[in-house]
N, C-alpha and C positions, 0 to 999 in steps of 0.2 A: 591536149594532155592525156597520156594514156592513164587507164584506171589500173591499180593497184590490183594485182592478181594474188589470190591466196591458194594454197596449195596444202593437200594433207599429207602429211608426213608418210612416207611410204616403207623407211627403213627403221627397224628395231633390233637392239641387240638380243633381247629375247620377247618371250609372249609377257613377261611380267611388265617389262617396260611398255610395250603396246597397250596391254589392259591400263597402266596407269595414264597413259595418254587419252585413251578412248574415254576414261572416268573423268577426267578433267575437262574434256573440250565435248561440248554439246552441238555437234554439227548437223544432226539430222533436223533438227527444228527449222534452222537457218537455211537448210538446202531446201525443204519443204516449202518454206516462204517465198524464198527468192529464186529457186531453180539454179542457183549457183553455189558454190562453197564461199562462204563469207565468214572469215574468222571472228567469233563473238568476242565482246571485250569481257574479261572475266574480272570481277571484284571478289577478293576474299573478305569473309565476314566471320567474327568469332560467335559461337553461341554457347552458351553455358546452359547444359541441359543436367537434370538429375539422373543419378546412375542407374537407375530402374528403367527409366525412358532409352537411354542408351542401349541397354541390354536388350529391349523389345525392338527397338529399331535394327539391333544386330541380327535378332531372332528372324525377323521379317525379312532382312536382306538375304540372310542364308538359304530361306526358304525360296526366295525368288531367284537366288543363283547369283547375286550382285553383292558389291559391297555397299555400305552404308551411303556413302555420298551420291551415287547415282540414284537411290532409291528415295532418299529426302528430295533430291532434285525433282523427280517424277511426281512425287506427292504433291510438293509445292505447286508445280506446274498444273497439276490436274485440279487441286484447290481454287487457284486463282483463275482458271477458266471456267470453274462452275460458277464462283462468285461473280465474275464478269457477265456471265450468261444470264444469272439471276437478277444481276442489276438492270441488265438491258430489258429484261422481259417486264420487270416491275415499272420501268419508264415507258414503256408501250401502251400500258393500260389507259 
């Protein structure tokens, strides 16, 4: 049975459409891990945050030149990696 191939969408109507696509699809992590493009399964969640926290996130996202969502994804990934490494270090002692 042939494996299902995944393709990166290469045509967009405008740069905004491309930005939206790239902000919702995190393809880099999967490519680094497997050496091929595999579309990750995406689950949407609702997250209630106070207005002051959203304002701070928007400020940091603007400084980084990205929108809020990729910034949150990056920070969550970094924190999870840190916690995983910390846990594995503690278990080795």
